[in-house]
N, C-alpha and C positions, 0 to 999 in steps of 0.2 A: 938356750938349751939344745945345739946342736947335736950336740954329741950323745945327750938321752933321746933324741929323737931317733937317731940311727939305731941304736939299740933296740930301741922299741920295735923297729921296722923289721931288723933281722930276727928277732924273739917271734915277733907275728908270724914271718915266715916260715920260719924253724915249726912252729907249733901248728900249721895248718892241716898237716895229717893226722894231728892227734884229735886238733877240734873238729874235722870231720866225722870219726869215729864216734866223738861224745854225741854230735848231733845225729847220728844214725841210732845211738842206741836210745836217744830220746823218743826220735821217730817210731823205733821198732816197738817202743812200750808207753805211748801216748796215755794222758789224763786226764780228762775236763776236770772245771773247775771244783776245787776243795776237796779233789781226789787226787791231787799230785803229790803220791805219798812217796812213790819210788822214786820220783823226780825228785824231790825235796831231798828226800836222803841222801842221794847220790851228789846233788849241790852241797847240802851239809858237811858231809864227807872232804869232798873237793876242797872246801873254803877251810876248815878247820885244818887239813892237812898243809896247808899252805901258811898258815899262822893266823889266819884272819878272826877276829872277836865273831862268833857267830850266833845268832838270833834265830829263834826257831818258835814252834806254836802258838802258844801267848803273850811270848815277849815280842814275837815278829809281827803279831796281827792282833787288833780288838776282836776278841770272839763275839762279843753285841753287837759289830758292825759288819759281819758277813751277811749276803744276801744270797739267795737262792741255794742253801745249802741241802745236799741231798740227805734223806732220812737215815737212820740209822742204822737199817738194814742193809741198805748202798755201801755205806761207811765201811759196816763190817766185813762184806762180801769182797768191795773191792781191797781193803787191809789184807784179807787172806791172799787174795790172789798175789798180790804186791809181794808180801813174804816171800812166795814159792819163785818170783821171775829170777831169773839169770841176769847178774849182776846189782840185784838191791843188797846193797851195805846193812844188814841187818841191824847191826849196831847203833846206826844214825837213824833206823825206822824208828821214831819218838811215840809213844802213847799219844800225845796230842795230836800228833801227826794222823796217826789211823783214825782220831774222832774228827778229821776234817782241817785241823788248825795246821795249813799248808804255808808253805811259802819261806822264805828265807832271807835275812838279811847279813850280810859279811861287813866289818867294818873294818877299817885300817886307818891307825892313828898316826899320822908323820909329822905328829908335835904342833905347832901355832900355824895357824893359816885358814883359808877360807873351808868350808863344809861342801862338798861336792857330792850329788846324789845322781846316781845311773841305775837305771831303770830298766829290766828286763823280763817281759812276760812269759810264764812257762806253760798254759794250760793248753788242752787241745780242744777237739771240736767233737761233737756227737754224731759221728758219720763213720760209714764202712768204707773202706779204703778200696779202689781198685785191685784187685787181684791178678790181672793177666799181664803177660810177657812184656806187654808194649808199654807198663809203667815201670818204670827205673825201680822205685821201691821194691817191688816185687819179684822183678828181674834179679835183682842183685842181694836180696835176702834182707831187707830190712823194712818192710812194709808192718804196718802196725799186727801185734798181735793180740790188741785187746778189744775184742766184739765190742764195732758200735761206737769205738773211737779213732780217732785221726788226726794227726798233725796237719792241717789242711790250710794252716794260715802263717807258718814260719816260724813259731813259737819254740820249735825245737832247732832251729838256728838259735834265735834270741837267747837260748839258755845256754848253748856253746858258745854265742859271743861274749856272754858275760863272765864264763868261767875262763876263756881267754883273755880276757880284760883282769880280772883278779890276777891271772901267773904272771902277767906283765909289770902290773903295778906293783905288786908285792917284790917283783925283782927289783924293780927302779924305786924302791922305797926312799934309797937315799936322796934321790932328787925330786922328792915330794914335800910340799908344804902346807899341812893341813890333815884335813880328815875327808877319807872316800867313803862313802854307804853304798855299797852293791844291792839292789833290791831285785831280787827273783820273784815277782809279783804273781798269786795266784789267781784263777777267776776272773781273767781279762775279759774273756768272751760272754757277752751277757751282761757287762757292765756290773759285776759283781764284788770285785777283790777289793779295788783299788783305797776305797774308804775306809778299809778296816786297818789299810797300812797307814794312812794319813791321821786316821782317829787314833792310834797307838803313839803319836807325838815323833815318830821319827823323821818328820820334814820341817818342825818348828823351826830348828836351828841352820837349814839348809841357805846356802848361798848363791849355790849352782845346782838347778836339775836338769837333767840331759835325758833324755829317751830316743829311741828309733824304730823304726820298723821298715824290715824289708818290703819293698814296692816293685811291681812290675816293669821290665824297661820299657814297654810299652804305654807307658802311662805319659803322663802329659810333661814329667820331667824329661828333662831332657840332657841329663849327664849322669853321673855316679852317686854322687851327693847333694842332697838336699838341707840346708840346714837348721830349716824352722819352718813348721807349718801354721796354718790358722784356720779357724772357721768351724770345726769337728762339732757337730750337729748335737746338741744337747738330746737325752733319752734317756726314756723311761720303760721298764719293762715289766708287765704286769700280768698276774695270773686271776683269772677271774672263776669263781666256782659260783654257778645257779643251783640252787637246792630247792626242789621240788617235792611232789608227792606219785607215788607209783601208783598205778590203779590198770585193770584188766581196760585195754583201748575199745574191745567189743562190746564187753557186759557193763562196765559203770565209767565211761570215761569221764563224766560231770565230777565225779569223785578225785581225779588227777588235778596235780598242777604241774604243767608240764614245762621241766626246764630248758629241752631242747628248744622248744619255739622261743623260750625268754633271750637263748644263747642266738640264735639266728638272727633276733630281731636285732639285737643289740650289734651282730656284726655287720647286719646292713646299715644300720643308722652312723657306725663308726665312720666308716668310709664316707658319710655325706657331711663330716664335721665340717664348717666353713671353715677355710683356710685364712690364716692370720695374715693382714695385710702388712703387717713390718716385717717379714722375712719367710724364709722358706719353712714347712712344715709337714709331718709324714705322719701317717696312721698304717698299721699294717695287722690284721688278724693271721696269725701264723700257723695255729691250732685251734681245732675245735672239735672236742670229744663228747659224745653224750648217747645215752641210751643202752637197753640189755636185750631188747627183743621186739621184733617189728608190731607185736601186741601189747606192749605195754608202754604204759606214757613214760617217759623219762622223767624219772626226779633226779638227775644230776645233770651237770655240764659242765664241761670243762673249757676255757678259752685262755688260750696265750696269745697275748698282743703285744704291741708296743707302739710307743710313739715318739717322734723327734723333732726338734725345734733347732731353727738356726740360732737362738739364743736362748738361755735357760729360761728366761720368764716367756718366750714363744712355746717351750716344751711343756712349762706347767699350766698355761691356757689348754693345750691339746690334752694333757693329763686330767684334767676337773672335766672338759668334755666329756673324756671316754667314761669316767666316773658316774656323772650325770646320766648319758645314755645307758650304762648298764644297768643303774640302779633304777630307771623308771621301765626299762625293757622287761626285768625282774616282777618289779609291780604289776603290769600287764598282765603277767600269768599267775602274779598270787607268790611269787616265789621269793628266797632271799636269794643275797648278793654278796659276797666276800669276796674283798678286792684286797689284793697282796701285792706289792713292791718288793720285784725278786731282781732287778737291777737298776742301776742308776750312773748315768755322765751327766757332766756339764758340757758347755760350750767353752772354747779356749782358745789362748793367742799365745804363739811364741814371742817373749821377749826381743826386740829388733836390734838390742845392743848386743845380747848374747850369738843373735844370727850371724850378726857382721864379725863376731869374734870367732866362731867357729868357722865362717867362711874363710876370713883371712889364714886361720893355723892350716887348716886343708890346702888353700892356694900356695902356701910358705913351706909348710912342711910333708905335704903329699900330694904335689904334683903330677902323678903318675893318675890320681883320680881326676875327673873334670867335675868341676862344679857344675850346679844347674842354672841356668842363666837366670830364673825366678827363683831367689834363696829363701822366700817364703809363701812356698805353694798353698793353694786353698785344699781342704781336706773335707768332703762331703760326706764321710762316714761320722761313726761315734767311735768313742774311743775312753774309757774311764781314765787313762793316764790324764785326763783332764782334772776329774778330783784332785790329784796328784799337783798337777802343775798349779792349778789355781790355790792350793793350801800354801806353797811355797809363795806364790808372788803377793798373797794377802798378808804373809809374815815378812815383806821385805828382800824377797831373795827375787833370782832371775831363772827362766824355763824355758825351755825349749822341745821340740819333739821332731826330730828329725826324719828323713827317709834316704834308705842306701838302695839304690837299684841293679836288679838283679834278672836273667831270664828267667820263666818260668812255664814250667810244662804244660802246666793247668792253669786256670784260674784260682785264685784264693777263695776260700770255702766251697770247694767242688773238690770229688772223688778223686780228680786226674791230678792233684797239686804234687808240686815237685819245683825244686828250685836249683838254678846253679851255686853249687857249694862252696864257690868262690866270693862270695857276697860275706861270708864268717870272717875272713881276714880280713877284707875291706873294712868293714864295719869295727872290727876289734881296732883297726888302727885309726879310723875316724875318732874314735871313744877315748883311746890313750891320748893320742894327740892333742884332744881337748882338755883332758885332764894334765897333763903336764904343761900345757900353756897358761891353765887355770894357776896351777900351784907350783909354780915356778918361784916363786917368792911368798914368803909368811905376809899376811895380813896384818897391816901396823893399825 
């Protein structure tokens, strides 16, 4: 398919200025998990205009499988803000999106052949972006306009990559055999959104699943493209609410039940969980809030914690220990304890056969991009793409999670984050080359 590959590369190069502007628009109006309303509306409009079958709302995600959904007041306030922001296609902003059913799936049916799914995450982080002139987004006018939200991990670029892939695959649809599903996933941060996609059944028939993440050039990867990763830590994100009884700390302290002490005891004990002998494990208490005044026995405390494990089993061990410790600490102060899982991801591996296929495709069709010497790199983070990958693999398909390297102005998940936008076109070419190779002939 050399002619199709050359046509794809020319289209990608021609689209680069548009895709950079799309990325900057997403960067300017970032939205955190289940609030990606404007983002979903923009994607919805773009895919529909190209001729894709578009699924949104409860057709894209299973409502009951969402985790960590904002409360109704937050959803309503953000919906109102999104409606009034420049570039929001109001006609594409559905009532279900406004209720937190965000995310979009575009389907291209090109006749008999394999089913290939591509995943692009779209959410931002709850951070306040730098606003000084040394930060390029601020200097060039595309820094975040949404208080307390920032694209600090590159998902704005991922969304732009997905729309670039959508344009090119539709333009080359006569060269394709099979079905492409473009999954624009909400709520990846905090590992809250992938299960709602998987549980909706969209991955049951997928033969090939490909995801990717931008990565810093100073990482261990020594090329432009790493075709697969393995070892993402399984994780659980948990909110723990300790409930006690308020009392005057000077007059009647014995009448109180101190939720703050329960939470503080739990926080200390959690970091002493015995580490598992079978692999890496992690625990962190990131937030602890309690109390209303120095002379009041605190009657409520909120703890936000996470555990991780090299395998799903190790992670489950850590989560069980967390539950035991928190309930024990609550009992010591005669307090109640409610534990809610607000995010979850599994351990994962990329399929070696698909890694090799993509590596060979890049080497043959994109020789201008250097393949990393280690094509199945270790990933010590956590990513809920693992839920999708494991689902596809359990149903007989193959999956891989790639990395495409780019210089970054600041580390991911920091207020100084920015990236070299040439990675958008590079990534578009990698995705499209992989799809063209997979779908070059009908499945028999």
